[in-house]
N, C-alpha and C positions, 0 to 999 in steps of 0.2 A: 609458805613463809619459812624462813630459815631459823625461826625461833621455835623451839620445841617446848611444849608445856607438859611438865611431869606431874600433873595433879593426880592422875590415877595411881602412880607409884607411891606418892605421899599418903594418899587416902588409905591405900592397902596396908602400908607400913604402920599406920595409926589405927587401923581397924575402924575407920569412920566411913559413913556413907556420904554420897554427894548431897543427899537431902539433909543430913545432920549438919554438914558444913554450911549449906545454904542458910539454915536456921541460925547458926552461930554467927555468921558473917552478916546476916540480914541482907541477902542478895537473892534474887529469884533463881529458882532451879534452872530455868531456861537460860539465863545469862551465865550461870556456872557451867552448864553443859556446853555452851558455845565456847567458853574458855577452855574447857577440858578437851574438846575435840580439835582445838587449834584453829578454829574458824574466827576467833576474835581478832579484830584489827587493832585494838588498843585496850589498855587496862589503866584505870585510874590508880594513882599511888595510894589513895585511901583504901581502895579495894584490895590492892596488893598487900598493904599493911595489915588489913583485917584478916586476910587469908593466912598470911605468915604468922600472925598472932594466934589464930585458931589452930593451926597445924604445928606451931612451935618450930618454925623453920626460917631460913633466910631466903630472900628473893632468888638467889642463885640455886637454891634447892628446887625451886618451882619452875624456873625458866632457864633454858640452855640454848646456846647458839649451835646449830648443826648445819655445817656447810653442805652436807649431802642433800638437804631439803631444798626445794625450789625457792628462790628469793621472791619476795613480794614485788609486785609491779607498781 
């Protein structure tokens, strides 16, 4: 998928673990891991909003278009 998820970078910059973010956002660790690894096919706006609020970022800080990545079929 040509959408890159920069969750690792944001977590590292905020010195937060994936487990801590999962607790703050009230989402399962498994679902956050799927998002983090780029295997998610979709994300709800409410989830995106909660992640952005917890990380104090904008959606564009979390998601980026990378044309060098293979496009979704």
